[in-house]
Every structure is written in structure tokens, then in C-alpha cells.
N, C-alpha and C positions, 0 to 999 in steps of 0.2 A: 825876271823876264817880263818884257813889255807885252801888252795885249796883242800887238801885231805879230810878234814872234810866237806867242802862244797860240794864237788863232790859226796861223799858217804852218805850225810845226817846223819852224825854220831851223835848219842845221847849217853850220859853217864848217867846212872841212879843208884841210891843207894849209900850207904856210906861205905860199908864193905871194909876191907883191901884186901881181895882176889878178883881177877878180873875174870869175865866170859865174853867171847866173843861169841855172838850168830850170826851165819851166815846162812842166808836163802838159799833155793835152787831155781832152775829155776821156773819162773812163779809166784813167790811170791815176797814179799818185807819184810822189817823188821817187819811189822805189823803181820806177821804170828806167831810171838812169844808172842802175846798179852795174851794168856792163861797162859804162863809160867812165864813171867816177874814179876807179882805181888808176886810170891812165892820166888823170889830171892833177891829183892831189899833191904830187911831188913838185909840181911847177907852178901851181895856181892855188888861189883861195877860192873854193867852190861853195856857192850858196845854193842850197836846196830848199824847196818849200812846197806845200800842198796848196793848190788853188781852192778857193772857197767852194764848198759843195762836194769836193772829193771825199772819198770814204773816211779817211782818218781825221777830217775836220769835224768840229762840233756843228751839227745841223742847226742848232739854235742861232748860230751866227749868220746863217744864210738868209739874206734879205732879198725876197723875190723881186721887189721893185728895183733895187740897186743892180741886181744881176740880170735884169731884163734886157740890158744892152752890154756890149763888150767894154764900154767905157768903165763900168763898175770894176771890172777885173784890172783894167789899166791903172785905175786909181789905187787899187790894192798893191800892184807891182811898184808903183812910185812910193807908196807908203813903206813898203819893205826896204827899198833902197835908202830912203831917208832915215828909217829906224836904224839901219846898220851903218849909216854914214858912208855910203858908197859914193865916191866922187865920179868914178867911171868904171864901166864893166863891159865885158863881152857877153852878149845875151844870146842864149841858145833856146829857142822856143819851138815846141812841137805843135803842129796843127793849130787849134784855136789860140794857144798861147803865143804862137808866132805872130798872129795878128794883134794880140794884146800888146806884145812888145813893140810892134809898129806904132800902135796908137800912143803908147807911153812915150815913145821916142819923139813923137811930134810935139808933145807937151814939154818934155825935158830932154832935148837932144844931147845936152851936156852929160847926162848920166850914162850914155852909151857910146863906146868906141866903134862897135859894129854889131849888127844883128845877123844871126845865123838862123834862117827860117827853114824848118824841116817840115815838109808836106803841108805847106801853108796855102790857104785860099781866102781871097777877099770876098767871095760870093759863091754860094753853092748852087743857086738857081740859075738855069739857063736864061739868057736875055738876048736881045737883039745884038748881034755881033759879039756875043760872049757865050762861051761854053763852060758852064760850071759843073755840069755832070748830072743835074737833077731837074725834073719838072715839078711844079707845085703838087701835082697829084702824087708823085713819089714821096714827097715830104709829108703830105697829109697822111698817107698810109704809114709812114714811119712813126709819126706822132701818135696815131691811133694804136699802133702796135705797142709802143712804150707805155701808153696809158692803160691799155686793157690788161696786159700781163707782162710786167717788167722782166720777171725771171725768164719767161719763155723767150722774150725778145732778146735778152742778153745771150742766151744759148745759141740763137741763130746768128746774131750780129757779130759775136766775137770771132768765129772762124773766118767770116767774110772780111772783116776789117783787117785782121792779122794776115790773112792769106794762107791759112793752113787748116788742118783738120782738128777736131776737138781733142785729139790725143797729144797734139804737139805741146811742148812746154810753154811756148810763147802764148798760145791760145788759152791754156789753162791759167797762166799768170794774168793775162788781160781779163779773162772771165772773173777771176778772183777780185780784182780791183773794181771792175764794172759792177759786180754784184754788191759791193760795199756801199754804193751810193744809195741814199734814200730815194725810193721810186719817184715821189713827187718832185724832188729836187732834180733828179735826172731828166725828167720830162721838161722842166723849165729850162735847164741848161741846153738840152738838145734843140728846143725851139729857138732859143736865143742864138745859138751857133748857126743853125741851118737857115734861119731867116735873116741873118745879118748881111749887110752889103757895105763894105768898106772901100769900094772902088774909088769913091770921091776923095778919100784921104790919102791915097798912095802918092799923089804928086807933092804932098807936103812933107814927105819923109826926106830928111837931110843926112841921115846916118847911113854909111855904107852897108849894103845887104848882100849876104851870101845865101842863095836860094838852092836848097837841096831837095830833090824830089825822087820818089820811087818811080821806076819805069812802069809799074802796074799798081795802081792805087784805087781802091773802090771809092774812096771819098773825094779824091783830088786828081782829076785828069792831068796828064803831063802838059796839056795846053795852058793850064792855069799858071804854071811856073813861067812860061813864056810871057803870059799877060803881065804878071808881076814885074818881070824884068823890063818890059817895055814901058810900064806906067809908073814905076817908082820914081820919085823925084831925085833920088840919090844914085850914086854909082852902085851897080849891082852886077853879079855874075850868077849863072845857073849851072848846076851840075846835076844831071839825071843819073841816078845810081841803078845798077842792075839788080834791083831788089823788088820783091813782090809784097805788097801790103801797105797799109797806112801807118804801121808801127815798125818800121824797119830797124830802129835802134833796139827794139825788143826781140824781133824775129830773126834779124840778120846782123847781129853786132859785129861779127868778124869782117863784114863788108863795110858797115856804116861807121864804126869807130875810127878806122884810119882816115876816112873822108872827113868826118867831123873834126878830128884832131888837126888835120892838114889845114882846114879852113879856120880853125881857131888860131893857128900859129901864123898864117900868112895874111897879107893884105891883098886887096883886089889887084893893085898894080903889079903884084909879084906873080900874077898868073897862077893862082892856086890850082 
């Protein structure tokens, strides 16, 4: 096993000719796709991995400078595809990993046949003529809460992000993977994500994009999905799902899986 495979805990499942890459968002790991994977492995080869800093990864590999911007994660994704000799894939990215896929596709569009962007945002801060959902004061409070007591912050953030109470299975699962992140690494990742602004890059995207969004999402307002649709340089479509929360593939798999599978199987011109 190569260093890239070992560092990211890469798993390849299924025997299909077409390749799907599943990339998880912050606070989770590759296990978040457990409800979707069984529906794919009979028809596709599925690549799963943990992004650097996620709980199952070795924290010694986390380079704070490299991951101070999302480009560091995009280079990791390209390294994974190169290591596995992937010529072309369908990329499914949740939250920050959706934007990581966008950045990687700008550098190597030949690696991607399409991008499926689940609850993605190019910028979380509100700006002139842009509604990202947060003011700087909100983010400063968030960073201070993570820094002062990570465990307490996790307990409050998990139900808000998932859209359920602490007793729900989805909240408990998200809490488990969130707790697994080393606190100083979690703070660094949160700062990188919420201070990022990738609006300038959207026009350079040439790969078709399928934008899927929860109708109620603490982290990403529905307006953001419309912004992506209007500003991406490639063909794109938007589908807003009747789901509550930022992790609908974990909290509402019965709703989300059929939508994801439909967009995996169809092309934009087929009116998914």
C-alpha cells in the first residue's frame, strides 16, 4: 500500500467499469456513506477515503500550513486519483469536499465526468449582493467556542447541523465522528472552511455539475445553490430536496439516496 492510500484509508469497493468517488464533509469520515454504498457496488467501482484531519487519519500527517486553504485538500484528491490510476470518475462531494472537487476539477477536468455537489457553498460569509448565511461576528463566536471547549461545542453543534435531537441515531453518529477529530485540528479546519471564498473560481469550472441542497440547512442557505447554478462556468442543474439539515445523506437516506442515484445515473441534458 502506498503512502497516499495508507494516509487516507482508501477503500475500493465494487466491480463496475465506471468509477464513483465519494468525499465526505467536515466532522464525518467515509462511514457517512454507509447508507449509499450498498446501492452502488453492483454497478460501479466505488472509491472511499478519509480527508486529512478526519478522526480515522493519523494526525501526524496533518500539515497546518498545507490545509490552511482548500487547495491543500484538492491536491490530496488529485493525488488519490493519480495513485489509483483513475482516468475519469463521477465525483460526489458533501459540503467542503464538494468545493474541493470543484477546485480539483479546474486543475484536471479530464479526471471528472461530472460533479455532484451536496450542500455545497463557495462562501459562508455574507457579502454585498451575496447571502452566505453568516456574519463575521457569528464565525468569531464559532471559532471561540471550538477553541474554548471542543467537546461542549460538539454536543451543541451536532443536533443543529443534522437537524435533530441528541437522541436521534444520525446525531449520535455525527457526534461520534466529530468527537474523533483532534481539537486543534478541528479548529484549523473550521477556520479554513468558514473563511474560504471560492466565488472567483466558479467561472473556471468546465465539468457538468449537479447541485443538490436541503430545503433547510443550518450551514448553507438555499440561496447559495442558486448562486452556484448561476455562476458556475459549466452546465449545471439544481435540485432542492425536502430534507432538514446539513447531512441529509446521514439523517434522511431514504429521501436522499434515490436522488443521488438518479443524478449519478443521468446526464444534465436528460432532465434528471
